[in-house]
C-alpha positions in Angstrom: 43.7 107.4 -79.5 41.3 105.5 -77.3 40.2 102.1 -78.5 37.5 99.9 -77.1 36.9 96.3 -78.0 33.9 94.3 -76.9 33.7 90.5 -76.7 31.5 87.8 -75.1 28.4 88.1 -77.2 26.8 85.1 -78.8 23.6 83.0 -79.2 22.0 81.9 -76.0 18.6 80.4 -75.0 16.1 82.5 -73.0 16.9 82.2 -69.3 20.6 81.8 -70.0 23.6 84.0 -69.1 26.4 85.9 -70.8 29.3 88.0 -69.6 30.4 90.8 -71.9 33.8 92.3 -71.7 35.2 95.6 -73.0 39.0 96.2 -73.1 40.2 99.7 -73.3 43.5 100.8 -74.8 45.2 104.0 -75.7 44.0 106.0 -72.7 44.0 106.1 -69.0 41.2 103.7 -68.0 40.9 105.0 -64.5 39.9 108.4 -66.0 36.8 107.0 -67.8 33.3 106.7 -66.7 32.2 103.6 -68.6 28.9 102.4 -70.0 27.1 99.7 -72.0 24.5 100.6 -74.6 22.6 98.4 -77.0 20.8 98.7 -80.3 18.3 96.4 -81.7 17.4 96.4 -85.4 15.2 99.3 -86.3 15.5 100.9 -82.8 17.6 103.6 -81.3 20.6 103.0 -79.2 19.6 102.7 -75.6 21.3 102.8 -72.3 21.9 99.6 -70.4 24.3 100.2 -67.6 27.2 102.5 -66.4 29.9 102.6 -63.8 31.9 105.4 -62.4 35.7 105.6 -62.4 36.2 104.0 -58.9 33.2 101.7 -59.2 31.5 103.7 -56.5 28.3 104.3 -58.4 26.5 102.1 -60.9 23.3 102.6 -62.9 21.0 100.3 -64.8 18.1 100.6 -67.2 14.8 99.4 -65.7 14.7 96.7 -68.4 17.8 95.0 -67.0 17.7 95.9 -63.4 18.0 92.8 -61.2 19.3 90.7 -64.1 22.6 92.6 -64.9 25.7 93.4 -63.0 28.3 95.9 -64.3 31.9 95.9 -63.0 35.4 97.0 -63.9 38.9 96.1 -63.3 41.1 99.1 -63.4 44.3 97.0 -63.5 43.2 95.0 -66.5 41.6 98.1 -68.2 38.5 96.0 -68.7 34.8 96.5 -68.0 32.3 93.7 -67.7 28.5 93.2 -68.0 27.1 90.0 -66.5 23.6 89.4 -67.9 21.4 86.7 -66.4 17.9 85.4 -67.1 18.2 86.7 -70.6 15.1 87.4 -72.6 14.5 87.5 -76.4 14.0 91.3 -76.0 17.6 91.5 -74.9 18.7 90.7 -78.5 20.8 93.5 -79.8 24.3 94.7 -80.6 25.9 95.7 -77.3 28.4 98.6 -77.3 30.8 99.8 -74.7 31.5 103.5 -74.3 33.9 105.7 -72.5 33.3 109.2 -71.0 36.3 111.3 -70.1 36.4 114.6 -68.3 33.4 113.8 -66.1 32.8 112.0 -62.8 29.1 111.4 -63.3 27.2 108.8 -65.3 25.3 109.8 -68.4 22.4 107.7 -69.7 22.5 109.2 -73.3 24.8 108.2 -76.1 25.9 111.8 -76.6 27.5 111.7 -73.2 30.2 109.4 -74.4 32.9 110.2 -76.9 34.6 106.8 -77.5 32.8 103.7 -78.6 33.6 100.1 -79.5 32.3 98.3 -82.6 29.8 96.2 -80.7 29.2 92.6 -80.0 26.0 90.7 -81.0 23.8 89.1 -78.4 21.0 86.9 -79.7 18.6 85.3 -77.3 16.4 82.6 -78.7 12.9 81.9 -77.3 
């Protein structure tokens, strides 16, 4: 059974930075396309960023493009999301997700089978 565990969330002032991590166990990490989604209170879960199995392709939501950097370490079975110049509207629970059996990125939650429990990011103004 694949398990994903996020960490690195917290409370940060606007303009600050955070690095989120997602550790994957119970599966072959190299086989997964990985992604970050987020969900703010009262809103639907939305795509943030994704990365292919060999890190050859990355994708970002327009809302974070230029402020976020996704990466992965296939030796450590870990994916990262570096978020800079954080804004109050970045406040949300951030989830990592794994997509197996595909080589392409999906920008919709339904494209991912396995999910972590999320880590809270709160940006104060």
